N, C-alpha and C positions, 0 to 999 in steps of 0.2 A: 029679680034676680037684680044683685048690685051684681057690677061691672067685674069686682072686685073676683066673686062668687064663679062668673061667667069665664077670669082668665083663667081659675086655676081648674078649671072642670076642664077646660079649654088643651092647659098645659098638659094635664094627665094624661086627654084621651089622644093628641101629638106621642105623649111616650109609648103608653100603652096601640097604637096603634105600630110605632116603631116595632117594639120588638115584637109583636105579631110579625111585624114583612122579612122580620132578617133574614135571610137566605141563613141556611141551614149546609155548617162545612166539617168534609170530612177530611181528614189524617191523611194524607198518602207515605208517609214521607218512617223511618222504622228510624231515632239512631242505635247505631254498632257499638255503641261504647257499653252496653248491657252486657253485652254476651261477653263469652270469660273460652275469647280465642283469641289466635298471635294474629292472623292472617286476616282481620276485621275487613278487611278493602274487600276480597275474593267469593265473600259470602253474597248466594243466591235468595232475596227475601219474596223476588216473586210467586213462588208458587201460594205462596197465601193469601196474596192479595185474592183467589177463588173463596166465595165462600160453602163451604164447607167442603172445604182441602183434609184429606188427610193425610198425612209423611206415609211414603213405599213403605210398607215393616210390616215384621210380624204381631200380633199386639195377644190379645190374654183377652178374652171373652170367654162373663157365663151370660144366661138370657135368663129374666130375671119380670113378673110379670104382675103387680101387686103385692112386692117385698117376698113371693114364696120361689123358692128356683123353678126353672122348667127344662136349663140345662142339666144331666146327672153326674157336672162335672165342666170344671172351666180346659175352653180350649184354642184352640192358639186356631184365628183370623190373619191371615196377608193382601195385606191390599199393594195395589202393586199399579208402576206408573202407570199411568195412560199412553198408550201408543198413538192417540188423532188428539189435535186444536180441536179446540168446544167451537170453533167454526169452519170444522173440514165439512163439505157443500158432497164432498164425498162421498160420506158417512150420511151423509138425507138420500141418499139415492139408496144404497147400499135398504137402509133399513125405510123404501117409498112411498119418497118422503117430494111430494113432485114441488117444484120451486118456484114459483110464479112471477114474473116481472113487477108485480105488484109485492111485491118482498121483497128486492132490494128497497133501500133506504139510505139517499148519495149524503 
């Protein structure tokens, strides 16, 4: 193999390794200019940072399995705001979860 071919393979390999080791970055910012609201500075979007968050309120729902309706008609379902935080250790005690010293991460 000549010197030029080795150099080309070396450069290509370095670029490939660099692209594979580039860390993934997730944005935590939101541009409130896209919202149609007069008071954009006082909007709290932190609840939407939790995975699977659903806004509290009433929603119309139908149940379908394999394209066939199971529910006789559409019905209302209400989502309430949880009254506890996800890190509430008292809630773990209520559900009989024992917290061991090894579970704490500093």
